[in-house]
N, CA, C and O of each residue as an XYZ file, in Angstrom:
984
protein
N      64.035    -38.407     60.476
C      65.065    -37.389     60.207
C      66.398    -38.109     59.998
O      66.833    -38.871     60.862
N      67.057    -37.868     58.843
C      68.339    -38.513     58.597
C      69.443    -37.826     59.377
O      69.218    -36.794     60.011
N      70.632    -38.396     59.331
C      71.762    -37.886     60.120
C      72.129    -36.467     59.702
O      72.440    -35.620     60.539
N      72.088    -36.221     58.394
C      72.470    -34.889     57.909
C      71.519    -33.824     58.414
O      71.945    -32.761     58.865
N      70.214    -34.114     58.335
C      69.217    -33.146     58.812
C      69.356    -32.913     60.311
O      69.187    -31.794     60.795
N      69.669    -33.988     61.045
C      69.826    -33.880     62.498
C      71.011    -32.980     62.855
O      70.927    -32.163     63.772
N      72.116    -33.139     62.119
C      73.295    -32.313     62.377
C      73.030    -30.840     62.068
O      73.456    -29.946     62.798
N      72.320    -30.617     60.974
C      71.980    -29.232     60.614
C      71.118    -28.606     61.704
O      71.311    -27.446     62.068
N      70.169    -29.377     62.219
C      69.288    -28.887     63.277
C      70.086    -28.535     64.538
O      69.846    -27.503     65.164
N      71.032    -29.400     64.901
C      71.858    -29.158     66.095
C      72.696    -27.899     65.923
O      72.779    -27.069     66.828
N      73.323    -27.761     64.745
C      74.161    -26.568     64.490
C      73.329    -25.300     64.510
O      73.750    -24.286     65.066
N      72.143    -25.352     63.903
C      71.264    -24.180     63.869
C      70.856    -23.752     65.283
O      70.881    -22.568     65.620
N      70.480    -24.742     66.102
C      70.067    -24.453     67.487
C      71.210    -23.843     68.284
O      71.014    -22.892     69.040
N      72.424    -24.408     68.107
C      73.589    -23.908     68.836
C      73.904    -22.464     68.453
O      74.165    -21.633     69.324
N      73.881    -22.160     67.148
C      74.176    -20.807     66.672
C      73.143    -19.807     67.161
O      73.486    -18.672     67.491
N      71.880    -20.219     67.211
C      70.818    -19.322     67.673
C      71.037    -18.931     69.124
O      70.894    -17.762     69.483
N      71.387    -19.914     69.970
C      71.634    -19.623     71.382
C      72.896    -18.787     71.574
O      72.962    -17.946     72.471
N      73.897    -19.024     70.725
C      75.130    -18.260     70.819
C      74.884    -16.789     70.517
O      75.400    -15.910     71.208
N      74.089    -16.523     69.476
C      73.753    -15.139     69.107
C      72.952    -14.474     70.217
O      73.169    -13.300     70.518
N      72.028    -15.209     70.829
C      71.209    -14.669     71.913
C      72.074    -14.293     73.109
O      71.887    -13.231     73.703
N      73.021    -15.160     73.466
C      73.910    -14.883     74.600
C      74.755    -13.633     74.332
O      74.942    -12.802     75.220
N      75.262    -13.508     73.102
C      76.078    -12.335     72.746
C      75.251    -11.065     72.833
O      75.735    -10.042     73.317
N      74.014    -11.119     72.373
C      73.128     -9.955     72.426
C      72.854     -9.525     73.854
O      72.884     -8.335     74.167
N      72.585    -10.492     74.722
C      72.314    -10.178     76.128
C      73.540     -9.588     76.813
O      73.416     -8.672     77.626
N      74.719    -10.105     76.493
C      75.956     -9.587     77.087
C      76.182     -8.136     76.712
O      76.519     -7.313     77.564
N      75.994     -7.818     75.423
C      76.154     -6.428     74.970
C      75.151     -5.521     75.647
O      75.496     -4.402     76.025
N      73.922     -5.970     75.809
C      72.872     -5.169     76.440
C      73.204     -4.867     77.888
O      73.019     -3.744     78.357
N      73.704     -5.895     78.609
C      74.047     -5.701     80.019
C      75.178     -4.705     80.170
O      75.133     -3.836     81.040
N      76.204     -4.828     79.318
C      77.326     -3.895     79.388
C      76.886     -2.481     79.090
O      77.321     -1.536     79.748
N      76.020     -2.330     78.094
C      75.517     -1.009     77.732
C      74.732     -0.403     78.865
O      74.881      0.782     79.164
N      73.886     -1.211     79.509
C      73.088     -0.728     80.637
C      73.981     -0.273     81.780
O      73.723      0.753     82.410
N      75.043     -1.049     82.048
C      75.946     -0.723     83.145
C      76.626      0.606     82.908
O      76.820      1.384     83.842
N      76.994      0.875     81.658
C      77.685      2.118     81.360
C      76.761      3.313     81.470
O      77.221      4.423     81.739
N      75.472      3.113     81.270
C      74.530      4.226     81.304
C      73.819      4.366     82.629
O      73.040      5.301     82.815
N      74.066      3.461     83.551
C      73.406      3.495     84.845
C      73.893      4.682     85.648
O      75.100      4.877     85.787
N      72.959      5.501     86.194
C      73.332      6.657     86.985
C      74.118      6.273     88.213
O      74.900      7.081     88.715
N      73.939      5.073     88.712
C      74.652      4.641     89.894
C      76.131      4.466     89.658
O      76.888      4.332     90.620
N      76.575      4.463     88.411
C      77.990      4.275     88.120
C      78.706      5.594     87.862
O      79.828      5.603     87.355
N      78.063      6.711     88.209
C      78.660      8.025     87.946
C      80.004      8.174     88.623
O      80.965      8.630     88.003
N      80.086      7.789     89.907
C      81.342      7.932     90.632
C      82.419      7.041     90.028
O      83.585      7.430     89.954
N      82.019      5.821     89.588
C      82.987      4.912     88.984
C      83.546      5.519     87.705
O      84.756      5.503     87.481
N      82.663      6.053     86.869
C      83.115      6.654     85.622
C      84.007      7.855     85.893
O      85.016      8.052     85.216
N      83.633      8.663     86.892
C      84.436      9.835     87.233
C      85.817      9.409     87.691
O      86.824      9.981     87.273
N      85.862      8.397     88.557
C      87.149      7.935     89.059
C      88.029      7.398     87.956
O      89.236      7.638     87.950
N      87.430      6.659     87.006
C      88.220      6.084     85.924
C      88.760      7.165     85.007
O      89.891      7.064     84.533
N      87.966      8.205     84.749
C      88.429      9.250     83.856
C      89.480     10.132     84.509
O      90.230     10.821     83.817
N      89.542     10.115     85.856
C      90.557     10.891     86.541
C      91.943     10.295     86.338
O      92.943     11.010     86.395
N      92.004      9.024     86.106
C      93.294      8.351     86.147
C      93.566      8.051     87.612
O      93.292      8.891     88.469
N      94.090      6.889     87.915
C      94.217      6.552     89.316
C      95.455      5.705     89.570
O      95.959      5.005     88.692
N      95.922      5.799     90.808
C      97.003      4.970     91.295
C      96.608      4.544     92.691
O      96.601      5.366     93.607
N      96.279      3.282     92.873
C      95.808      2.824     94.175
C      96.953      2.848     95.173
O      98.045      2.346     94.906
N      96.684      3.435     96.317
C      97.719      3.590     97.335
C      97.092      3.445     98.712
O      95.870      3.372     98.843
N      97.923      3.404     99.719
C      97.439      3.557    101.078
C      97.637      5.012    101.446
O      98.472      5.701    100.861
N      96.859      5.485    102.426
C      97.023      6.864    102.871
C      98.380      7.009    103.550
O      98.942      6.007    103.992
N      98.926      8.224    103.647
C     100.186      8.406    104.373
C     100.066      7.817    105.772
O      99.058      8.030    106.446
N     101.059      7.096    106.207
C     101.014      6.441    107.508
C     100.834      7.465    108.620
O     101.584      8.437    108.710
N      99.837      7.241    109.461
C      99.599      8.179    110.558
C     100.724      8.124    111.583
O     100.833      9.009    112.432
N     101.562      7.089    111.511
C     102.694      7.016    112.430
C     103.733      8.084    112.115
O     104.572      8.407    112.956
N     103.677      8.636    110.900
C     104.676      9.627    110.512
C     104.370     11.002    111.087
O     105.270     11.827    111.247
N     103.094     11.250    111.401
C     102.688     12.578    111.819
C     101.851     12.486    113.090
O     100.974     11.628    113.195
N     102.113     13.357    114.049
C     101.302     13.387    115.260
C      99.909     13.880    114.903
O      99.747     14.741    114.038
N      98.907     13.330    115.574
C      97.535     13.731    115.293
C      97.303     15.166    115.752
O      97.848     15.609    116.764
N      96.490     15.874    114.995
C      96.194     17.272    115.320
C      94.726     17.536    115.010
O      94.312     17.380    113.862
N      93.924     17.934    116.003
C      92.479     18.104    115.788
C      92.139     19.073    114.662
O      91.137     18.885    113.972
N      92.965     20.118    114.462
C      92.655     21.109    113.434
C      93.385     20.840    112.123
O      93.376     21.681    111.224
N      94.021     19.662    112.008
C      94.729     19.239    110.795
C      95.999     20.030    110.538
O      96.630     19.847    109.497
N      96.396     20.911    111.461
C      97.598     21.705    111.238
C      98.844     20.833    111.185
O      99.831     21.206    110.550
N      98.814     19.679    111.841
C      99.974     18.805    111.835
C      99.910     17.698    110.807
O     100.858     16.922    110.679
N      98.810     17.603    110.067
C      98.667     16.553    109.054
C      99.043     17.110    107.687
O      99.157     18.326    107.530
N      99.239     16.245    106.695
C      99.576     16.747    105.355
C      98.392     17.353    104.609
O      98.575     17.949    103.548
N      97.173     17.209    105.150
C      95.976     17.605    104.414
C      95.462     18.992    104.817
O      95.706     19.476    105.922
N      94.748     19.603    103.882
C      94.093     20.873    104.190
C      93.118     20.676    105.334
O      93.187     21.391    106.333
N      92.215     19.722    105.206
C      91.368     19.258    106.296
C      91.430     17.738    106.293
O      91.304     17.108    105.243
N      91.621     17.158    107.453
C      91.873     15.722    107.522
C      90.584     14.912    107.579
O      90.358     14.135    108.507
N      89.742     15.112    106.565
C      88.520     14.325    106.423
C      88.096     14.386    104.959
O      88.465     15.299    104.220
N      87.307     13.380    104.562
C      86.858     13.319    103.180
C      85.783     14.375    102.936
O      84.856     14.529    103.732
N      85.919     15.102    101.824
C      85.000     16.186    101.509
C      84.519     16.067    100.065
O      85.272     15.664     99.177
N      83.264     16.421     99.847
C      82.738     16.465     98.486
C      83.469     17.548     97.704
O      83.944     18.532     98.271
N      83.549     17.348     96.399
C      84.364     18.270     95.617
C      83.821     18.476     94.212
O      83.013     17.699     93.703
N      84.299     19.552     93.612
C      84.216     19.751     92.168
C      85.643     19.965     91.699
O      86.343     20.847     92.196
N      86.075     19.150     90.733
C      87.429     19.242     90.208
C      87.386     19.741     88.775
O      86.599     19.253     87.964
N      88.226     20.707     88.466
C      88.352     21.203     87.099
C      89.684     20.715     86.554
O      90.743     21.068     87.074
N      89.628     19.898     85.502
C      90.839     19.341     84.916
C      91.507     20.367     84.010
O      90.912     21.387     83.662
N      92.740     20.087     83.638
C      93.496     21.027     82.812
C      92.845     21.251     81.449
O      93.033     22.305     80.841
N      92.084     20.273     80.965
C      91.420     20.430     79.665
C      90.061     21.110     79.783
O      89.334     21.234     78.797
N      89.719     21.555     81.012
C      88.465     22.276     81.220
C      87.299     21.409     81.640
O      86.269     21.933     82.062
N      87.431     20.096     81.538
C      86.363     19.199     81.957
C      86.256     19.201     83.479
O      87.229     19.475     84.181
N      85.062     18.894     83.978
C      84.843     18.891     85.420
C      84.431     17.506     85.905
O      83.827     16.724     85.171
N      84.771     17.225     87.149
C      84.333     16.011     87.837
C      83.649     16.471     89.121
O      84.241     17.186     89.929
N      82.405     16.058     89.298
C      81.608     16.532     90.426
C      81.258     15.360     91.343
O      80.878     14.285     90.881
N      81.393     15.588     92.646
C      80.873     14.630     93.611
C      81.860     13.665     94.219
O      81.503     12.920     95.131
N      83.103     13.655     93.738
C      84.086     12.752     94.338
C      84.422     13.199     95.756
O      84.469     14.396     96.042
N      84.654     12.239     96.636
C      85.125     12.537     97.988
C      86.645     12.574     97.947
O      87.287     11.604     97.545
N      87.216     13.700     98.367
C      88.658     13.850     98.255
C      89.271     14.424     99.529
O      88.580     14.964    100.393
N      90.591     14.288     99.610
C      91.425     14.995    100.575
C      92.533     15.677     99.780
O      93.125     15.081     98.881
N      92.801     16.928    100.123
C      93.835     17.683     99.419
C      95.114     17.679    100.246
O      95.169     18.255    101.333
N      96.142     17.021     99.717
C      97.431     16.902    100.382
C      98.276     18.120    100.012
O      98.659     18.287     98.854
N      98.566     18.970    101.000
C      99.356     20.173    100.759
C     100.837     19.952    101.050
O     101.651     20.851    100.838
N     101.186     18.776    101.527
C     102.586     18.442    101.799
C     103.268     17.969    100.519
O     104.370     18.412    100.192
N     102.603     17.066     99.799
C     103.145     16.561     98.540
C     102.338     17.029     97.340
O     102.591     16.606     96.211
N     101.355     17.913     97.585
C     100.541     18.511     96.517
C      99.824     17.459     95.668
O      99.846     17.507     94.438
N      99.187     16.506     96.359
C      98.456     15.443     95.683
C      96.971     15.521     96.018
O      96.571     16.107     97.023
N      96.170     14.916     95.153
C      94.725     14.841     95.378
C      94.351     13.382     95.591
O      94.475     12.566     94.677
N      93.893     13.050     96.797
C      93.418     11.711     97.118
C      91.907     11.665     96.898
O      91.205     12.635     97.185
N      91.406     10.536     96.387
C      89.959     10.400     96.250
C      89.538      8.966     96.506
O      90.328      8.031     96.370
N      88.260      8.812     96.885
C      87.675      7.496     97.095
C      86.958      7.066     95.829
O      86.186      7.833     95.252
N      87.216      5.831     95.395
C      86.482      5.333     94.239
C      85.169      4.701     94.690
O      84.816      4.767     95.868
N      84.440      4.082     93.748
C      83.107      3.561     94.037
C      83.125      2.416     95.042
O      82.095      2.089     95.631
N      84.295      1.806     95.239
C      84.414      0.697     96.189
C      84.988      1.135     97.527
O      85.215      0.312     98.414
N      85.222      2.437     97.669
C      85.791      2.946     98.909
C      87.294      2.823     98.984
O      87.881      3.024    100.047
N      87.937      2.490     97.853
C      89.396      2.397     97.827
C      90.007      3.790     97.718
O      89.470      4.660     97.032
N      91.118      3.992     98.388
C      91.807      5.283     98.376
C      92.763      5.340     97.189
O      93.541      4.414     96.960
N      92.696      6.432     96.440
C      93.493      6.595     95.231
C      94.154      7.962     95.215
O      93.730      8.884     95.912
N      95.192      8.075     94.414
C      95.788      9.377     94.118
C      95.510      9.671     92.650
O      95.745      8.820     91.792
N      95.012     10.866     92.353
C      94.761     11.218     90.961
C      96.079     11.360     90.212
O      97.020     11.986     90.701
N      96.135     10.773     89.023
C      97.290     10.943     88.149
C      96.947     11.873     86.985
O      97.761     12.075     86.084
N      95.741     12.436     87.010
C      95.312     13.370     85.979
C      95.589     14.796     86.439
O      95.200     15.153     87.551
N      96.245     15.624     85.630
C      96.512     17.009     86.033
C      95.215     17.773     86.323
O      94.275     17.746     85.529
N      95.182     18.441     87.455
C      94.004     19.190     87.899
C      94.394     20.650     88.081
O      95.437     20.950     88.662
N      93.566     21.548     87.591
C      93.907     22.963     87.744
C      93.141     23.642     88.871
O      93.574     24.673     89.385
N      92.002     23.068     89.258
C      91.202     23.709     90.302
C      90.473     22.667     91.132
O      89.926     21.700     90.603
N      90.474     22.881     92.445
C      89.773     22.016     93.382
C      88.827     22.882     94.216
O      89.255     23.845     94.851
N      87.547     22.533     94.207
C      86.571     23.212     95.054
C      86.079     22.207     96.083
O      85.487     21.188     95.730
N      86.322     22.494     97.345
C      85.939     21.611     98.437
C      84.658     22.120     99.087
O      84.533     23.310     99.373
N      83.717     21.225     99.318
C      82.448     21.565     99.958
C      82.494     21.064    101.399
O      82.492     19.859    101.651
N      82.535     22.001    102.333
C      82.616     21.654    103.754
C      81.204     21.644    104.334
O      80.714     22.672    104.801
N      80.560     20.496    104.304
C      79.183     20.396    104.805
C      79.136     20.523    106.325
O      78.102     20.893    106.882
N      80.242     20.221    107.000
C      80.280     20.300    108.454
C      80.222     21.740    108.935
O      79.516     22.054    109.893
N      80.973     22.619    108.263
C      81.035     24.035    108.669
C      80.342     24.967    107.690
O      80.459     26.188    107.799
N      79.614     24.389    106.723
C      78.896     25.186    105.725
C      79.827     26.157    104.999
O      79.521     27.340    104.845
N      80.962     25.633    104.562
C      81.926     26.478    103.857
C      82.327     25.882    102.524
O      82.101     24.702    102.257
N      82.928     26.720    101.692
C      83.448     26.291    100.397
C      84.867     26.841    100.255
O      85.120     28.007    100.557
N      85.778     26.005     99.799
C      87.169     26.406     99.653
C      87.608     26.128     98.217
O      87.395     25.041     97.680
N      88.221     27.130     97.619
C      88.620     27.024     96.218
C      90.141     27.108     96.113
O      90.754     28.074     96.568
N      90.739     26.085     95.508
C      92.188     26.030     95.346
C      92.545     25.997     93.864
O      91.932     25.276     93.076
N      93.552     26.797     93.501
C      94.042     26.845     92.120
C      95.475     26.324     92.111
O      96.294     26.736     92.932
N      95.777     25.424     91.186
C      97.146     24.931     91.085
C      98.040     25.999     90.470
O      97.608     26.778     89.621
N      99.292     26.022     90.913
C     100.236     27.056     90.467
C     100.356     27.110     88.948
O     100.563     28.182     88.379
N     100.228     25.960     88.287
C     100.356     25.939     86.828
C      99.182     26.603     86.121
O      99.254     26.876     84.923
N      98.107     26.863     86.850
C      96.918     27.479     86.247
C      96.782     28.960     86.624
O      95.817     29.615     86.231
N      97.738     29.480     87.376
C      97.721     30.904     87.729
C      98.532     31.661     86.686
O      99.651     31.268     86.357
N      97.971     32.737     86.172
C      98.625     33.475     85.098
C      99.753     34.350     85.653
O      99.624     35.569     85.771
N     100.838     33.697     85.982
C     102.027     34.384     86.473
C     103.206     33.439     86.348
O     103.037     32.223     86.263
N     104.391     34.007     86.339
C     105.595     33.179     86.298
C     106.235     33.080     87.680
O     107.281     32.451     87.837
N     105.612     33.696     88.675
C     106.244     33.767     89.992
C     105.678     32.831     91.037
O     105.999     32.973     92.217
N     104.836     31.870     90.643
C     104.199     30.988     91.626
C     105.047     29.746     91.883
O     105.488     29.084     90.944
N     105.273     29.434     93.160
C     105.947     28.189     93.509
C     104.975     27.031     93.288
O     103.760     27.205     93.378
N     105.512     25.869     93.003
C     104.680     24.700     92.728
C     103.800     24.374     93.929
O     104.272     24.331     95.065
N     102.535     24.149     93.668
C     101.620     23.774     94.742
C     100.247     24.388     94.563
O      99.924     24.944     93.513
N      99.440     24.275     95.619
C      98.060     24.744     95.601
C      97.939     26.080     96.323
O      98.491     26.270     97.407
N      97.200     27.007     95.699
C      96.949     28.327     96.269
C      95.443     28.470     96.497
O      94.650     28.253     95.581
N      95.058     28.830     97.704
C      93.645     29.032     97.997
C      93.236     30.422     97.533
O      93.812     31.422     97.961
N      92.242     30.478     96.658
C      91.747     31.756     96.154
C      90.763     32.338     97.159
O      89.686     31.785     97.382
N      91.145     33.457     97.761
C      90.299     34.109     98.767
C      89.424     35.189     98.170
O      88.339     35.473     98.677
N      89.893     35.785     97.103
C      89.143     36.896     96.506
C      89.452     36.960     95.017
O      90.615     37.060     94.626
N      88.410     36.901     94.179
C      88.564     36.988     92.729
C      88.239     38.397     92.266
O      87.594     39.159     92.986
N      88.686     38.746     91.056
C      88.417     40.068     90.518
C      89.624     40.592     89.767
O      90.516     39.825     89.404
N      89.659     41.904     89.530
C      90.799     42.503     88.838
C      92.094     42.260     89.603
O      93.143     42.004     89.013
N      92.000     42.343     90.918
C      93.105     41.954     91.792
C      92.647     40.720     92.563
O      91.567     40.715     93.153
N      93.466     39.684     92.555
C      93.109     38.443     93.237
C      93.964     38.277     94.493
O      95.148     38.614     94.512
N      93.332     37.751     95.532
C      94.020     37.500     96.790
C      94.129     35.990     96.984
O      93.130     35.273     96.936
N      95.357     35.516     97.206
C      95.620     34.094     97.395
C      96.252     33.833     98.755
O      96.939     34.680     99.327
N      95.993     32.630     99.246
C      96.611     32.158    100.479
C      97.302     30.835    100.176
O      96.691     29.924     99.616
N      98.567     30.730    100.542
C      99.300     29.473    100.346
C      99.584     28.863    101.714
O     100.269     29.453    102.549
N      99.041     27.667    101.919
C      99.255     26.942    103.176
C     100.426     25.995    102.949
O     100.383     25.127    102.077
N     101.455     26.174    103.739
C     102.691     25.414    103.553
C     102.820     24.371    104.655
O     102.789     24.695    105.842
N     102.966     23.123    104.247
C     103.181     22.010    105.174
C     104.633     21.556    105.017
O     105.085     21.262    103.911
N     105.353     21.502    106.132
C     106.769     21.137    106.067
C     107.163     20.286    107.260
O     106.535     20.341    108.317
N     108.215     19.497    107.075
C     108.754     18.718    108.173
C     109.383     19.648    109.207
O     109.840     20.734    108.853
N     109.414     19.249    110.467
C     110.065     20.076    111.497
C     111.483     20.437    111.088
O     112.207     19.607    110.538
N     111.875     21.661    111.354
C     113.173     22.159    110.884
C     114.341     21.590    111.672
O     115.425     21.400    111.121
N     114.135     21.316    112.960
C     115.236     20.814    113.767
C     114.794     19.559    114.490
O     113.605     19.346    114.726
N     115.759     18.738    114.835
C     115.439     17.482    115.489
C     116.615     17.035    116.334
O     117.758     17.047    115.880
N     116.328     16.638    117.576
C     117.380     16.159    118.459
C     117.577     14.652    118.327
O     118.565     14.101    118.812
N     116.611     13.980    117.654
C     116.687     12.543    117.441
C     116.503     12.249    115.956
O     115.999     13.091    115.212
N     116.908     11.066    115.527
C     116.639     10.698    114.127
C     115.154     10.791    113.824
O     114.324     10.386    114.638
N     114.818     11.316    112.668
C     113.424     11.592    112.327
C     112.555     10.348    112.386
O     111.392     10.421    112.784
N     113.117      9.185    111.986
C     112.302      7.981    111.959
C     111.899      7.512    113.350
O     110.988      6.694    113.481
N     112.560      8.014    114.395
C     112.225      7.606    115.752
C     111.260      8.583    116.415
O     110.826      8.368    117.547
N     110.934      9.644    115.712
C     110.071     10.663    116.276
C     108.674     10.585    115.693
O     108.468     10.092    114.584
N     107.728     11.077    116.457
C     106.375     11.272    115.951
C     106.062     12.744    116.156
O     105.715     13.168    117.259
N     106.185     13.507    115.105
C     105.999     14.955    115.203
C     104.989     15.424    114.163
O     104.896     14.857    113.075
N     104.244     16.452    114.503
C     103.340     17.018    113.493
C     104.134     17.801    112.458
O     105.228     18.295    112.731
N     103.572     17.901    111.290
C     104.164     18.775    110.282
C     104.000     20.223    110.743
O     103.057     20.557    111.460
N     104.916     21.058    110.326
C     104.788     22.490    110.612
C     103.911     23.124    109.543
O     104.094     22.878    108.351
N     102.968     23.934    109.974
C     102.062     24.611    109.043
C     102.262     26.118    109.133
O     102.247     26.691    110.223
N     102.448     26.750    107.988
C     102.560     28.203    107.928
C     101.756     28.707    106.738
O     101.389     27.936    105.851
N     101.488     30.000    106.726
C     100.701     30.561    105.622
C     101.396     31.792    105.039
O     102.119     32.509    105.730
N     101.158     32.007    103.763
C     101.621     33.207    103.072
C     100.455     33.753    102.259
O      99.599     33.002    101.792
N     100.436     35.078    102.097
C      99.372     35.726    101.323
C      99.993     36.434    100.127
O     101.096     36.974    100.204
N      99.249     36.417     99.012
C      99.744     37.012     97.775
C      98.633     37.791     97.078
O      97.458     37.432     97.157
N      99.024     38.859     96.399
C      98.142     39.566     95.471
C      98.589     39.249     94.056
O      99.783     39.255     93.757
N      97.629     38.972     93.187
C      97.930     38.808     91.765
C      97.479     40.080     91.059
O      96.285     40.350     90.930
N      98.467     40.857     90.603
C      98.194     42.135     89.951
C      98.902     42.138     88.597
O     100.128     42.063     88.527
N      98.123     42.225     87.536
C      98.694     42.258     86.184
C      99.710     41.120     85.977
O     100.809     41.330     85.464
N      99.311     39.928     86.385
C     100.104     38.709     86.224
C     101.382     38.694     87.064
O     102.277     37.882     86.831
N     101.458     39.590     88.034
C     102.561     39.580     88.994
C     102.033     39.080     90.332
O     101.066     39.624     90.867
N     102.669     38.045     90.871
C     102.263     37.482     92.150
C     103.146     38.093     93.230
O     104.343     37.816     93.303
N     102.530     38.936     94.077
C     103.268     39.734     95.051
C     102.898     39.319     96.465
O     101.719     39.269     96.816
N     103.908     39.022     97.275
C     103.665     38.592     98.647
C     103.313     39.781     99.532
O     103.904     40.855     99.419
N     102.337     39.568    100.415
C     101.981     40.599    101.386
C     102.018     39.986    102.786
O     101.763     38.795    102.971
N     102.344     40.832    103.765
C     102.394     40.376    105.147
C     101.317     41.022    106.012
O     100.849     40.435    106.987
N     100.934     42.244    105.635
C      99.961     42.977    106.436
C      98.930     43.639    105.523
O      99.134     43.785    104.317
N      97.831     44.028    106.133
C      96.768     44.698    105.380
C      97.288     45.981    104.733
O      96.909     46.311    103.609
N      98.149     46.698    105.436
C      98.634     47.987    104.924
C      99.503     47.832    103.671
O      99.764     48.811    102.972
N      99.951     46.599    103.387
C     100.730     46.379    102.159
C      99.858     46.469    100.913
O     100.358     46.749     99.824
N      98.569     46.235    101.067
C      97.679     46.148     99.901
C      97.577     47.463     99.135
O      97.759     47.450     97.917
N      97.295     48.610     99.781
C      97.245     49.873     99.022
C      98.571     50.202     98.359
O      98.600     50.734     97.249
N      99.678     49.884     99.040
C     100.994     50.194     98.494
C     101.256     49.412     97.210
O     101.779     49.967     96.244
N     100.898     48.132     97.190
C     101.177     47.293     96.031
C     100.208     47.537     94.881
O     100.598     47.507     93.714
N      98.951     47.779     95.214
C      97.975     48.049     94.148
C      98.283     49.385     93.491
O      98.192     49.515     92.271
N      98.649     50.379     94.297
C      99.036     51.693     93.764
C      97.841     52.537     93.380
O      97.638     53.620     93.929
N      97.053     52.052     92.447
C      95.869     52.789     91.989
C      94.873     52.945     93.135
O      94.586     51.992     93.860
N      94.349     54.171     93.289
C      93.382     54.487     94.349
C      93.969     54.201     95.738
O      93.264     53.771     96.651
N      95.248     54.445     95.868
C      95.942     54.169     97.123
C      95.339     54.936     98.288
O      95.074     54.362     99.344
N      95.121     56.230     98.098
C      94.574     57.057     99.181
C      93.186     56.592     99.578
O      92.862     56.528    100.764
N      92.364     56.267     98.589
C      91.006     55.795     98.856
C      91.018     54.488     99.648
O      90.208     54.292    100.554
N      91.933     53.612     99.299
C      92.049     52.339    100.011
C      92.528     52.560    101.448
O      92.044     51.904    102.370
N      93.456     53.460    101.636
C      93.965     53.737    102.979
C      92.875     54.360    103.854
O      92.757     54.029    105.034
N      92.088     55.252    103.279
C      90.995     55.870    104.038
C      89.947     54.826    104.417
O      89.448     54.821    105.543
N      89.617     53.952    103.486
C      88.643     52.900    103.779
C      89.172     51.985    104.879
O      88.438     51.603    105.791
N      90.441     51.642    104.781
C      91.054     50.769    105.776
C      91.002     51.384    107.172
O      90.714     50.693    108.150
N      91.281     52.681    107.262
C      91.224     53.369    108.564
C      89.797     53.435    109.091
O      89.562     53.230    110.282
N      88.851     53.718    108.214
C      87.460     53.856    108.647
C      86.872     52.542    109.138
O      85.991     52.530    109.998
N      87.366     51.430    108.585
C      86.871     50.113    108.965
C      87.782     49.410    109.973
O      87.534     48.274    110.375
N      88.842     50.118    110.369
C      89.810     49.559    111.308
C      90.384     48.238    110.797
O      90.480     47.259    111.538
N      90.763     48.227    109.522
C      91.376     47.044    108.913
C      92.886     47.153    109.074
O      93.513     48.051    108.512
N      93.455     46.254    109.828
C      94.894     46.354    110.066
C      95.484     45.004    110.439
O      94.792     43.986    110.459
N      96.755     45.019    110.727
C      97.434     43.797    111.158
C      97.529     42.763    110.049
O      97.639     43.101    108.870
N      97.486     41.497    110.446
C      97.641     40.384    109.514
C      96.355     39.579    109.349
O      96.396     38.414    108.952
N      95.225     40.194    109.653
C      93.946     39.496    109.608
C      93.574     39.103    108.173
O      93.514     39.950    107.282
N      93.329     37.821    107.970
C      92.892     37.345    106.656
C      91.560     37.965    106.277
O      91.355     38.358    105.128
N      90.656     38.054    107.240
C      89.336     38.634    106.994
C      89.459     40.084    106.524
O      88.749     40.503    105.610
N      90.359     40.850    107.148
C      90.544     42.248    106.772
C      91.157     42.368    105.378
O      90.791     43.257    104.610
N      92.082     41.478    105.056
C      92.672     41.482    103.711
C      91.601     41.255    102.651
O      91.553     41.947    101.634
N      90.748     40.276    102.908
C      89.673     39.972    101.956
C      88.761     41.178    101.771
O      88.404     41.524    100.645
N      88.387     41.816    102.871
C      87.469     42.961    102.779
C      88.074     44.101    101.975
O      87.383     44.723    101.167
N      89.359     44.383    102.186
C      89.984     45.493    101.485
C      90.127     45.209     99.983
O      89.908     46.098     99.160
N      90.490     43.992     99.636
C      90.625     43.638     98.211
C      89.258     43.628     97.540
O      89.123     44.085     96.405
N      88.250     43.116     98.223
C      86.893     43.141     97.669
C      86.415     44.581     97.469
O      85.743     44.887     96.485
N      86.761     45.443     98.392
C      86.391     46.860     98.247
C      87.055     47.461     97.014
O      86.410     48.174     96.246
N      88.339     47.176     96.822
C      89.032     47.712     95.645
C      88.376     47.199     94.366
O      88.146     47.971     93.435
N      88.076     45.910     94.316
C      87.475     45.343     93.109
C      86.073     45.875     92.826
O      85.583     45.788     91.700
N      85.438     46.421     93.849
C      84.087     46.979     93.674
C      84.114     48.415     93.142
O      83.096     48.930     92.679
N      85.286     49.058     93.211
C      85.399     50.435     92.757
C      85.354     50.523     91.235
O      85.862     49.645     90.537
N      84.752     51.567     90.740
C      84.665     51.776     89.293
C      85.853     52.595     88.795
O      85.953     52.874     87.600
């Protein structure tokens, strides 16, 4: 074999191996993208993310029922998220921050992130208490009267019942705030959404007055079922009853 033939042989062999390596690399990348095990990774990436640490627990006193923490429930929960464009993300573990109105989630590596993608609805699956909680962002409620933040949807239908959980810093302080360890103050407000008007209610008896239609029927039902006071359960029952009427 002369020198020229030898060089051609070497170049041919090198190019063949180079093409093979490129083919294998593309195949591996393609497989990784289609692997079912990467679902959470893909979901996290499409959410948009900003890696952060969780709010420092030194800022807030611990509270077993999460009333003093910034979160709706102070534990990671499975979720279904509905984005503003209508797409859904299922299965992410999240915490809903009601103090700063942020959504924290865990990525595939267990890193804590804040979503930077606008979200219109959060459905939390409480496997511990066998419950489901549905939150609608104020920008997705068909009204001009909603304050910025998350509203828990308690009852859907022609008339909707919402609950807003408000997390706030303590109103008064005898010492500089940075030297204190205090829980956040938690309060709740209830609202009816009627014909795109978001109306605040304080008691069950406010519901027939604000709905107007079938007022007497609602009042009679309320009396017969002993629905009164500020009970969330009673509010839900009365609104569900109204929505069931023809």
